Structure formats: structure tokens, C-alpha cells
N, C-alpha and C positions, 0 to 999 in steps of 0.2 A: 504494500500500500504506500503510495506517495503522498507526502504532505503538501498541501497547497503552498506554492512558492511565496505567496504573500504573507505566510505565517512563519517563514524562516527568520531566524535571528541573524544578525550581522555575521556572527561566527559561522553559522551553518552555511550562509551564502558564500563566505570566503573559502571554506573547506570544499564546497562543491565547485566553485569557479576555478580555484587554483590548485586543487588536489593537495592542499597542505594539511598537516596534522599539528596538533598542539601538544606540548609536554605538560599535561594536566597535573602530573606529580611534582612538577618543578615550578610552582607558582610562588609569588611572594605578595604579602599585603603591603601596600605602599603607605597607607595611613589608616588610623583608627579614630573616628570621631563620633561621639554620641549625639551631638546636636545636628538635627536634620539639615539645616541651612548651611552650617559650616561644612558638613559632609558633602553637600552638593558643590560648594565652592572648591573644596579640596579635590573632588572628582574632576571638575572642569580644569583645574590647574594641572593635574596629572595627565589628563588626556592631551591638553595643549603642549605639554612638555615633550611628548613623543614625536620623534621624527618619522617613524614608520608606524602608521596606524591602520587598524581595520575598523575602528569605531567610526560610525557615521558622523560623529561630532555634532549632531543636532542638539544634544544636551549641553554642549559647551558654547553654543552661539551667543548666549547672554553675557559671556565674559568679554569685557571691553578689549578691543584690539591693542590698546596701550599695554595691557598686562601681557598679551601674547608676545609682543615685541620684547618686553623685559624678560620673559621666560626663555625666549629664543637666545637672547644674549647671555643669560645665566647658564644655559646649556652648553655653550661653546667651550 
């Protein structure tokens, strides 16, 4: 049975399109925050810090581009 493609996650789409696999046993937690809004901000920052992303980045669109430029400079 095939799942409707519109219900695929970004990870599922990436695996299907590029035939990549992930090392699920080799993951690390980048941050731990109990406050919901701080956690969203932290997630946006960590997504924007990545040079190679599979994340659609729709959840990080609200992070102002000024911060994006600063993050890119810090990552150098």
C-alpha cells in the first residue's frame, strides 16, 4: 500500500527522491528548552545555522533576515 505523497514528511520525501538513509542511532539534541516560544526560536536558529538542509524552513520564515546574516557569519 502506498501512502498519499501529500502526506509524506520532508524526511520521507528526501529519502524517496535521493535514495538517502539517515543514521537514526547517531543523533544529537542541539538544545533543550521548556518554554514553548523560546523553543520555537531556538529551533529557527538551529535550522538557519545549517548549510545543508532538508527542512522546508517554513517554520523559520519568521526569523528576521538580520539574524540569518549574523548566524551565517558566526558559522564561518
